[in-house]
N, C-alpha and C positions, 0 to 999 in steps of 0.2 A: 705207741702202736707201730705195727709193721704196715707201712703204707706203700702202695704202688702208684706211680704217676705216669700217664700216657699223654703225650702231646706237649711239647716244650717250645711253643712260640713265646712271644714276649710276656703274655699273661701267664701262661703255664709255667714258664721258668720262674717268674716272680712268686707265684703261689707255692710252687714246689720248694723254693728256697726258704720261704716262711715256715713251712711245715718242718723242714729239716732243722731250721734254727730253733724250733720249739722242742727239739729233742727226740723227734720220732725217727725211726729207721725208714729211709725212703729209697725205693728202687725205681729208677727212671728209665723210660724208653721214649725214643723219638726217631723219626725217619732220618733226619740229618744228625751227624754226630757231634757237632760243636756245642749245642746246648747241653747235651749229656755230659761232655767233658767238663764244662763249666761247673755243673752241679757235683760231679764226682770230686772235683777239686775242693768242694765245700763239705764233702763227707758222704755224698749219696753213693749208691751202688748202681752200676750200669747194668741194665737188662739186655741180654743178647737178643731176645725176642719179646714181643708184647706179652706172651704167656708168662714170662718170668716176673712180670709186674702184677700178675693176677694170683699170687700165692700167699698173700698176707691177710691182714684183718680187713683191709679195704683197698680199693683202687679208685683214684680220681682221674678223670680224663678231661682234657681241654682241647678239643679238636674243632676245626673251623665250621663244619656243616654236617648235615645228615650224610652226605656222600662221603665225607672224610671218615666219619665213624663207621660207615659200612665198609669202607676200604680196609680198615684195620680189623674188622670182624667183631666189633663190640656189640653188634646186634644179633650175633648168632655163633659162628664157628669158634671164635675166641672164647666165648662164654663156656663152651663145652670143656675147655681145658683149665677153667678156674678152680681154685681150691673150694671145697664145699663150705657154704656159709659166708662166702665173700659178699661184701656190700659195695656196690659201685655208685659213686657220686659223679654224675655227669654235669660238669660245670658249663657246658657249651649252650649256646642259644640255638635250639633246634625247632623244627616244625611241631605243631600240636599232634598231628597224626603220627609222626615218627616217635614222639615221646610215648604215645600209647603202645606202639609196636615194641619199643625198647622195654617198657615195663612188662609186657606179656612175655617177651623173650627171656627176661631174667626170671620171672615167676615160674616159667616152665622148667627151669633148671634148678630151682630152689635157691636162687641167688637174690640178694637184696638189691633194690634199685631206688635211688633218691635223685630226682631231678634237682639240680643245685646251681642254676645260673646265677651270675654275679653282676652287680653294678659297680663300675669303677674302671679306671684306666690302669695301665701297667705300673705307674708310679704309686697309685693308690694301693695296688696289690702288694708292692714291695714294702709299703709302710704298714701293712696289715689292717687296712681300713676299708676293705670291701664290704658291701652289703650283699649277703647271701640270701637268695629266695629259694626255699626248699619245699618239696612236697614228696610224700611217700609214707611208708609205714612209720608210726611214731618210734618204734623200737630201733629201726634202722637210722633214723635221724638222730636219736639219742646216742647211738654207737659212734656216729661221726662227729659228735660234739667237740671232742678235743682237737680234731683236725680243723673243723670250721672255726673254732675259737682262735686258732693260730693265724688265720688269714683274714678274718673279718671283724669289724667292730659291732656288727649286728647280724644275727641269723633270724630271718622271718619265716616261720613255718606257715604256709598258706593253704595247705590241704593235704589229703591223703592220696589223691590221684596225681601221679607225677606230672601229667600234662598241665595241671593248674599252675605249677611254678613256671612252666615255659610260656603259658599264656600271659602271666603276670610280667615276665621279662620282655616279651615282644611288645606288649602294650607300653611298658616303660620306655623301651628303645624308640617306639614311635613318638612318644612325647619329647624325647631328646631331639630326634630328627626334626620334629615340628618346631621346636625352639630354635634350632639352627637355621631353619628356613625363615622364621620370623626375624631373627637377628640379621641374617643376610639381607633381607628386604629393607629393614629399618635402617641399617647402616648404609646401604646403597642410597637410600632416600636422603639421609642427612649429608652424606658426602656430595651428592649431586647438588644440594642446596648450599654448599660452601661451609657447612658446619664441621668442626673437627670431630671425626668419629671417635677418637680416643677420649675426648672430653664427654661425649654423649655416653659412651660405654661406662666411664667412671661414675658419672652422675647417676645413671639408672641402676647400675649393679651395686651401688652403695646406698640405695634407697629402696625403690619399689621392686627391683629385681635382684635382690641380694641373695642369690642362690648359686651353688657351684656350677650348674650347667650354663647359666648366663655369664657368670664371671669368667669361667675357664674358656668356653668355646667362643664367647664374645671377644676375648683377648686374641685368640687365634685368628679370628676374622679381621679384627682391626689391623693386626700386624701381618696378616697373610702368612702365618707360620704354620704350614701344613705338613711339615716333615720334621722329625719322624712321626708317623701316625700313631695315635692312641688306638683308634679303630679305623681301619682303612675304609674309604668310600665304597669300595667293592663289597665289603662285609656289611657296611651300613645299609646298602641297597638290598642285600639279602634279608636283613632283619625287617626292613620296611615291607618287603614282599611277604615275609612270614606273618606280619601283622595283617596285611591285606587278605591273605589266605584264611587266617583265623576268623577275620571279620566276615568273609564270605560264607564260611561254614556256619557261623552263628547268626547270619543274616543281620549284621550290624553295618550300616553305611559308614564309610570312612572317607569322605570326599577330600579331606585335607591330605590323607595318606596318598591318594591318587596324584595330587599335585606334587607332593614331595617326591614320589616315585618318578614322575616325569623329569623333574629337575636333576635328580640323581642319575637318571639314565643319560641325560644330556651331558652331565659331568663325566660319566664313564666314557661316552663317545669323544669327549675332549681330552681323554688320556689321563684323567685324574684318579683312576681306580685305586692306585696304591698310596695315594696321599690321604691325609686325615679326612674324615667325612665332613668336617667343617668346610672343606674346600669347595663344597657345592655353592658356597657364598660367592665364589669367584665367577661362577656362571651367571648368577643373579646380577652381580656388578657389571659384567660384560654386557648384559642385556640393557643395562641402564646407560651404556656408553662410557663407562668409567675405565680408565687405564689401571693396570696393577699398581699397588702401593709402592712407592719408591723407598727402598731401605738401604 
């Protein structure tokens, strides 16, 4: 397939490289040139403008937020210059209302739109093991199948309305944030009581909590390894707020999300915004009177 790709952060670069490695022709665009050059060295074509990436069978985008997508014009002006029949897969975590607006903007121009947020960190993307949550017209999802297959181990179609995939994603990210909060509190508790947090983590994550979220993020908290970030705390806070906004619209109380939001906000104020979102545990530890782990 002839694939365009817009947005080459750590996740976007890893995903674009997987698509390229699967034999697809990939045209890439990014605001900063270094990620483009890295992919060109692997065989991609550099787009001079975002419009150049909108001329193939499909375009994938991985941009940080609603505002970043708007800045590129993927909700309007840029769509006017897309090749007819193009299908856009938006891999980003966006608000539910913006997802509706994106779907309407594409439909008005006769373009396909599939909300396609992913679960997984950049190393998972590089290995092709992402979980893709997709929603949109079945025909558009089917068209994107070869591309999705190159980057993920599972593609879960969750509805025909694109915003359903985004609701699924923000609910899932809320669960991850809540798990990080729980681990931060539990590990502070055992540390304060003189128990080895590494042993606590090992026992629990090899028995009752044998899941990637507890294993991976728990290890980051035990060792206080918050750089480089898989997902920055700043973006994690954005996703928590997206879940809270969706809950407000649907009249679903999320009191735990409010607590997590407050701790993430404190972590932002402490200057942790560009560290991994697991670094919120350091705020919890500090409240318990614990010094940073000595490494």
